[in-house]
N, C-alpha and C positions, 0 to 999 in steps of 0.2 A: 480528255476533256479538262479544261482549266476553269476553276472557279476562283473567286476572290472572297476570302474570309478574313475579317479583321485586318484589311488592307494588305494582306500577303497573298501571293499566288499559291494555289493549291493544286497539285496534280495527284499522283497516286500515293503520295506520302505527304506528311505534314511537317517534316523537320525543316528547320531553318537555322543556319549557322552564319554568323556575321563575324568576320575577322576584322578587329578594330586595331588599326595601326597608326599611332600618333606620327605626324609628320616631323615633329621636333621632339626627339626623345633621346635620352642617354642610353648608349649601348653598353652592355656588359657581356663580354665573351669569356666564359669560364674555361679553365684549363682542363677540367674533368667534368663530364656530364653522365648522369644516370638516366637513361631513356626507358620509359615504361609504356607499354601499349595500354590503351584505355577504352572506355565505352563512351562514345559521343553521339547520343541520339537526339531525341526531341524534348528532353526535359529542360525546364527553364533554369539556366545556370550560367555562371561566368567562369571560364576556365583560363587561368593565368599561366599555366604551364604549356606555352605554345610549342616548345620542343617536343613534348609528349604527343600533342595533337598532330603535329607534322609527322612525327615518327609513325604514329598509328596509321595516318593516311597513306604514307609511303608503304608501310608494311602490307596494307590491304592490296596495293597495286602490284606487289611482287618484289623479288630480290633486286631487280635492276633499279627500281626507284629507291629502295633502302640504301643500296650502294651509292647512288647519286647523292642522297641526303648525308650519309656518313662521310663521304668524300668532301662534301661542301663544308661540313663542320670542321673537318681536319684542315681544309684550306683557310679557314678563319682563325686557326690557332688552337683549336681544341685538341689537346694532346692525348687524353684518355676518354674512351667512350665505352660505357657499360650498358648493354641492352638487356632488358628484362621483359620477356613476353608472357602475358597471361594466356590462359587457354581460350578465353573468349575476348575479342576486341573488335571494334569497328568504329568507323565514322559513317553514320547513316547516309547512304547514297554518296559515299566518298568519291565515287567516280565523277561527280559533278564539281568537285573542288579543282580549281584551275592550277594544278601543280606546275605544269609547264610554264605558265605565265609567271608564277612565283619564282621558279628557278631562273627564268630569263631576266628578272629584274633584281639584281643583287642588292641594291639599296632597299627596296621594299622587303625582300626576304630577310635581310639583316635586321631591319627594324621590327619585323614580325617576330623573328626568333629570339633576338637579343635585346629588344627595346624594353625598358623597365616598365612601361605602361601599356604594352600590347596585351590583348586577350582575345578569346573567342567567346562570343555570346551565343549560347544555344537556346533553342526554344521551338515552338511549333505554332502553326497558324490556327490552332484550335483554342487559343487563349487570347485574352485581351492584351497581354504584354508580349506579343510576338515580336522577336527582334526584327527591326526594320532599318534599312540603311538611312532613311530620312530622319532617324533619331540622332544622327551624328553630324556635327558641323564639318562640312567638307573642307573648310579652311584649316581645320585642326587635324583631321583624320583622313587617312586613306582607308577605304572600306572595300572588303571583298565579301560578296554574299554567295553562300552555297545554299540554295533552296531546292526543295523537291517535295 
């Protein structure tokens, strides 16, 4: 069953993540990255470490996705990658995140991972400030919504 609460679709979970990717952004590709798994649930927050978010999402999917991500970083010029995994990590309903679409669009993925103004807005449809793609100007941002 699907309900609409505070203008967001609600199914069996109420987490909503919006990947906010400026169309015109300066890219910064570091020589060395420290990747950390994290917890990305339905709290209202802005997460600017898009590398950690992506690493956590890939980690949840399995080693094949992690290898794809690490190889992508290396192909972009990242020379050293340190991975630090916590005992507990997740992207709430991370299987809804369109990783294949991101990996298939190099320009979009580069801007998400390395764009100085890219971030992930997390929240839930139980609150008035639920992240919503309509809150972002489509002329300025590419938006990817992971809701559930």
